[in-house]
N, C-alpha and C positions, 0 to 999 in steps of 0.2 A: 684255513682263518679260525684264531679262536674266538672262543663265545664264551659268555659266563654261563654258570652252572647255579648261578647261584639268583635270588629272586630281586636283582637289580636289571630286569627285563629289558632290553635295547641299546643295552650301552655299548658303543662301538670302540673293541679294544684295540682296534688299529690307528684311529683317527684321533690326531690332536687338536689342541685350541691355541691358534698362535695368537700373539702380539697385534697381528696385521687385523685378524678377524674380529679380535673383541674392540678394536680401535673404531671400526666399519661399525659395529654395534651402541657405538654412543659410549662405552663406557671399558673397564678394565676388567670387567669380571668375567670369568670362563662359565662356559654353558653346562659347567659339571663342576660338583664338588660335593661335600668338602676335600681338601687336600687330605692326603693319608686313607680316603676309602680302600678298602679292599676288596677283591672277590677273587674266586678261582675259577678257572677257566677248563674246557675240552681237553685242552694240550697237557694239563697237569701242572699249569704253572700258576703261581699266585702273582696279580697285579695288583699295583697301587698307582694311583692317580696323585702325579706330583708336577712341581715346577721346575722346569729348567733353569739353572744356577749361572750357566753360560753353555755357550753353544755347544751341541753335542751331535755328532755325527750319526748318521741314521743307522739302526741295529748296531749300536757302538755295547759289546758286550759284558764291557766292565765298568758299569756306572753304579755309584754309590746314591742312596737315598739318605739322607738325614731322619731319623725318625722323631725326632721334635718338630722340626719344621718341615717337612718332607720337601724339601728342595734337593733335587738331583744333580749330579758332577759325574764328570766323563772319566772318573779315577780309579783304579783299583777297589771295585765294587762288587757286589752278587748280582745286580740286576743287569737287564737288557732293554736300550733303549728301542723306542718306538722306531717302526721302520723307515720314518722319513726324518731328515735333519731338522734339528731342534735350534732354534735360537734363545737366548737368553731371555726367559720371562715365558716363553710358550709352555702349555700344559700339557701332559699325555699319560700313558698308561706303562707303566714299566714292569717290566715280567721277569719273575724269579722262581727256579724250579723250586716246588713245594713238597717234593719227596727226596 
């Protein structure tokens, strides 16, 4: 399991924030932010906090992340999706080789 090597301690790079979880918390605000936050992890990858713009299958290795909106799609990109399937509107850490 990857963990951050930058000073944002306690960040779970595996977990996602689902639309359903946000609804249970009484709002639509994710428990981490802002979108576009990046960190490097001990597995040699860079992670970016992004929002799924469509349903994305777990561990999809060809995701793209828009560099302006930080919305991820499951199409021809260089990022890998989190290990859980994501619905449109879910938030999570997308990884990319940093070297």
